[in-house]
N, C-alpha and C positions, 0 to 999 in steps of 0.2 A: 749721405745726408743723413740719416739715423745713426750714423757711428758719431760722428762729426758733433750733432746736437747733444746724443748720449755724452760723449766725450765734454762736453762744457755745460755738463748737467742740466740739457733744457727738456725738458719733457716735451713729447710729440706726437701727434696720433694721426696716422694713417686717415683718410677719410675719400669719398668719389670710389672709383670702379676699384684702385687697390686695397683700398679701404673693405670694401663688401668681401673683394676677394681673399682676405685676409681672414675673412669670420666666415669665410665657406670654407676655407682650409685648400683652396688651392686656386690657379689663375683660371678665369671661366673665357675672357676675348683677350682683343687687344686692346691697350690703354695709350691714349694719346700724351698723356703726364700722371706725373704722381702728385698727389696734394695732403698737405700736412697743416694740422691745427695747430697752433702753439698759443701760447697765455700771453695776453697784449704785455704783460709783465717783464715778459721776455723777446718782445719784438726786436729792439735794436740789437740786443745779442745775441740773437739768432741768425740775424745778414749778417751783422759782423763776421759771426762763427764760419759761416756757409762760406762767404765771400775770400777769408783767410784761407782757405781750405780750398779753394780755386774755383768757385761757383761764380757765374757773373749773373749780379742783380739788373733785373729789368726795370725800366721807370714803366711800367704798363697798369699798375692797377693803383685804385687808391692808395697812398702810403697806412692810412689810417684802419685798412680793412685787411690788406694782406701785401704780400712780395712775389711776383715772379722771378725765377732764374731758368740759368741754362748752366747743365755742368757735365761735360765730356758727351756732348749730344742730348743728354736727358733734359726734357721741359718740367719744373718742379714749382710748387709755390707754398707757401705758408701762410696761412688766413689766422686771424688774432680773434682770439675769443675773450670774455671778461666772466668773473664769478659772480651771480647774484647775493645776496643776502639772504634767500628763501635754497641756497644750496643750485640752483638752475645756472644755465650758462646762457650769454648772449654775446652778439656782437653789438657792442653799444654805439661804437662808432661807424660811421660810413650808411650806404645804401639801405642794409640790410639789419638796421636797428631791431626792426621786429620781430627775427628769428630767435627763437627760443629753443632751448637744448635741455632735454631732461637732467636733473643731478646725476646723474649716472653715464653720460657720456662720456666722458673722461678719468678711464679709471685706471688701472694697475694690472687688468685683464687682457694678457696680449691675444693677437691672431696670431696666425701660421702662414706662412707661403714658403714652399717647395722644405718644409719641413723645418722649418727656423721662425721662431719667435718674433714676430714684429708688431709693436705699438700701434694700436688701432682704436678708431673711436668706437663706442659699443653700438652694437646692434640698434637697440632703442633710440640711442643719439642720431644715428643715420638714418632710421626710418622718419624721427621729426623732422629733419632736415628735408628730407624728399616728399613728407607730405605736405609740411608746410609752404614750400617752396610756388607755388602757381597762387595761394594768397596773400604773399610779400606783399609791401607798397611797391617792392621793385622785380617782383617775382614773375615768372614765364610759365606760359605752360608746360606740362609734362612733357616729353618727349617720348617716342619709344621704348628707349632704353632706361627711363624714368620708370616707367608703369612697370617693367619687367622686373627692375629691382627693388621695386614697394612690396610686389606679389613674391620675391624672395626674400627678402626683410622680416615680411610679415610670419612666411612661413619659420626663417630662423627663431624669431622671438616666441610661436607657441609654443 
């Protein structure tokens, strides 16, 4: 996934459980899927590149928000963000248009998994995602793992 999008010159950033593990520098738990952020400007190109490489795109998410895929038995998704004039980021279209990410959310500082540098959303960006989620128009209460992730992200940010 990373290699495919990188070869197509499409920047991406891990988030969710794998993104947090990349910021910690090791795998901390089992994950059900892999989640990436991609700029909305690259949404169709990213989908086309992944499908051409062998992924199957699923019609399970609103297309203005994200696309879920299966590739060699691995579930993953790309979600789309837009840059605002003030440098922050937002998911302008869809159910989570009130979700705002800080300006440093999608930088060039990689995370690390198994000794390999991987693109990952910043700690500040992931913390903003987690902290805002219950207050969003379409948000939901934190799960136990969200509470634990917030504590880890706050420690990493300190």
